[in-house]
Phi, psi and omega in degrees: 000324176297315179295316179302317180293317178305313181296318181297317180295317179294320174298316178301316179302315180291314179299323179293324182287311190239351187085172188291315188298318187272346178290145181234152176300320183298317180293321179293319177298319179298315181293334180275345181074034182228162176287159178293329178294322176290326175292322183287336181296324183269323185224108187286339183223167175292325176296321177295326176298308182299319179295321173306315176297314180298323176299314185291323176300318180301318183296316185289323181282325175297328181295346184274346185276121179256131175261007187252357182295142177300329179247109181297322180296317182295329176296323182294316178301309181299322179297318181294326178295316179297316178298319175302316178301309179303316182296331179273338188234343189251106179302327180296317179293313178302313182292324177299316179294316181298316178297319185298336184257000195264311193222159180296330179303336186260006184307308182300317179298316185290316178305309184300318183298310189290319178302315178295318185292315177296320177301318177294320176293318176305317175306320184284323177293322177300320177294320184293326176287320181288337177278350179092358179299319182249134176234107192203147172284347179285146176279160172305319183295320179290324178296311182296320178286354173258313186292325182296312178294328174301305178306313183299316180291319175305311181287327180293314183291322176299322173302312182292320186279322189220012187054039181067016175300331183255021187295313186299304182297333178291314175299319180301314184294320174307317179287324176299317178297312185294307183290330172302320186276336190240344186287140172300138183304331176296335185247351191299309180301314179300318179291325176293327176293321175303314179302309178305313179301312183297325192245355186291142177069015182229181177077023182254358178245161187267188189305137174090357178269166178238000000 
């Protein structure tokens, strides 16, 4: 399992650096410090490697959504902060996102990921509406299926423009827009404060920093 993890990390770093088409098994094996035969024992093809990276990225991003927070809306803000952290520091998460948007071979895995991701976020939005934190004519389904693409677009544009150096303030602005429009007035200031606390003083450094 340790060797498999080494291979996945090396593959993710190579996919993140050059993309699927330009990545080679030889370079990935070299980065992992294993022979190509050992690599093929765990992943018979480059496509299997890429799908392995996508699957692991899915696990890591799903793990950050909490359904146990006292404040559901705060849980959503916290999840977005945690994913922003992963995008800036975790090559598997970065590469998984890049691969899922890159090629047709990954279409099924990508659709499955976004359906699960949106479903999880919808569940938390449903709790936020039921708790009275949000007051809006929009349904939880509409909110989830809009905020997930909103976050995806924010992080992609941040990557293109600044290699995600401005990701934290960009995501914070996203939440200020969403919560200003949807939060119940009795909760709005508190939730905007949660956003400020989650993202203040960060997002000034580039890819690969902590």
